[in-house]
C-alpha positions in Angstrom: -0.5 -33.1 -18.4 -0.4 -29.3 -18.0 -0.5 -27.8 -14.5 -3.6 -25.9 -13.5 -3.3 -22.2 -12.7 -3.6 -23.0 -8.9 -0.8 -25.6 -9.2 1.5 -23.1 -11.0 0.7 -20.4 -8.4 1.5 -22.8 -5.6 4.8 -23.8 -7.2 5.7 -20.1 -7.7 4.9 -19.2 -4.0 6.8 -22.2 -2.8 10.0 -21.0 -4.5 9.7 -17.4 -3.4 11.2 -17.9 0.1 14.6 -18.6 -1.5 14.4 -15.8 -4.1 16.5 -12.8 -4.0 19.7 -12.1 -2.0 18.3 -13.0 1.4 15.0 -14.7 0.4 11.6 -13.2 0.5 8.6 -13.6 2.8 5.0 -13.1 1.9 2.9 -10.6 3.9 -0.8 -10.8 3.7 -2.6 -8.2 5.8 -5.6 -6.0 5.9 -5.0 -2.3 6.6 -7.3 0.7 7.1 -8.4 2.6 4.1 -6.5 5.6 5.3 -3.2 3.6 5.5 -3.9 2.1 2.0 -4.5 5.5 0.4 -1.4 7.0 2.2 0.7 4.1 0.9 -0.4 4.8 -2.6 0.3 8.5 -2.2 3.8 7.9 -0.8 4.7 5.4 -3.5 3.6 7.8 -6.2 5.4 10.7 -4.5 8.7 8.8 -4.5 8.2 7.1 -7.8 8.4 3.6 -6.4 6.1 0.6 -6.1 4.0 0.0 -3.0 6.2 -2.9 -2.2 9.3 -0.7 -2.4 7.6 1.9 -0.2 6.7 -0.6 2.5 10.2 -2.0 2.5 11.8 1.5 2.7 9.5 2.6 5.6 10.0 -0.6 7.6 13.8 -0.7 7.1 14.3 3.0 7.9 12.3 2.6 11.1 14.2 -0.5 12.0 17.5 1.2 11.4 16.6 4.1 13.7 15.9 1.7 16.5 19.1 -0.3 15.9 21.2 2.9 15.8 19.8 3.9 19.2 20.6 0.5 20.9 23.8 -0.6 22.5 24.8 -3.9 20.9 25.9 -5.2 24.4 22.7 -4.4 26.1 19.7 -6.5 27.1 17.5 -4.1 25.0 19.5 -5.2 21.9 19.0 -8.8 22.8 15.3 -8.3 23.4 14.8 -6.4 20.1 16.5 -9.2 18.1 14.8 -12.1 19.9 12.3 -13.9 17.6 9.2 -14.9 19.5 7.1 -16.4 16.7 
């Protein structure tokens, strides 16, 4: 028997965490209209998808912080401690 659309979508999402070089994670969040529109403008400006723009902004911001931290410091350990 053929899978329903919901079953196919569930199977697709289940496989995504292991997709790509380092896996992928789903983010589902509401943002302000201003942030949504700004994301669209930035993505168009740089000729990338909204996903690529979010990834670029997050990774660049993270790298700025990492570059400013001493790897042997408590601040480094605190930054990389996962609390979820």
